[in-house]
N, C-alpha and C positions, 0 to 999 in steps of 0.2 A: 504494500500500500504506500504510494508516494505522497499524494496530497489527499488527506481524508476529507470527505464531505461532512457537512453538519450531521447527516444521518449516521455516517461512520462513527463520528465522535459520540453521538447519542448511544449507539449500540455498544461501543467500547466502554462507555461509562456504565451502562446498564449491566454489562458482563463483568465489571470490575477490572477491565483490562486497560483502561486509559492510561494509568500511571506506567504500566509495563510498556505500552506503546511509546509514550513520551520518553521514557528512559532509554529504550532501544534506539529511538530516533536521535537522541542527543549523543549516544555513544557512536552511532554511524557518522554523525556530523563531525565529531571530534576526530575520529579516525580519518575521515576524508581530508580535514584540514592538515593533519600531521603528514599524510601521504603527499598532498600537494606541496607543502612546505619543504619536505625532504627532497622532492624532485627538483624544485627550483634551486634550492641551496646547493645541490650537488653539481650544478653547472655554473661556473663562475660568470659566464657571459649573461646567462638568464638572471642570475642574482644581481648583477650590475644593472641590468635593464629594470629589474623590479625596484631597485632603489630610486631610479629615475621616475618611474610611474607613480610610486607612492610617496616620493620625496622623503625617503628614510635615510638616516645616517648609515645604517647597516641593514642588509637584507634579512639578517637573523631576527630583526624586530617584527617581521611579518608573521602573523599567526597561521597563515594558510587559508584564512577566510576568503571566500569568494561570494560576493553579494548575490542574492537570488536572481534567477532569470526573470522573474516577474515581481512587480511591486504589490503592495497590499490590495490594490484594486484590480489586479489581473493584467495590468498593462506591462508590456515588455520593458525591462530595465536596460536601456541602451546607454547607460552612462559611459563616458570615455574610460573611466578607471576600470569598470567591470569588463568592458571590451578588451582593454589591454591585458588585464589579468587572465582572461580566458585565452587570449593568444599566447601568453607566456606558459600557462599550464599545458596547452595543446602542444606547444613546441617542446616542452620538457618530456611529455609523454611520447612524442614522436622520436625524440633523441634516445629515450630509454628503450624504445622498441627496436631501434636499429643497431 
């Protein structure tokens, strides 16, 4: 289940599974951030580009957070920072695969 609907949440709450779902979702998000961060920091060129994108003194300051694809109203999140981060993560994954 990626994005639960209001009915999904209602059902989870009724079954007593809502907290388990939220805990698992948080654990997945933390693991995804760690994975993205490690991939970027492993490549000096991408780490340097990351510092430019986020205006960080050191790439290690980045948590690995990638802003959501859509905002709270369902509109696409086309912020320049999100787009640049997606490009960096994609480049890191392609380099890792080759």
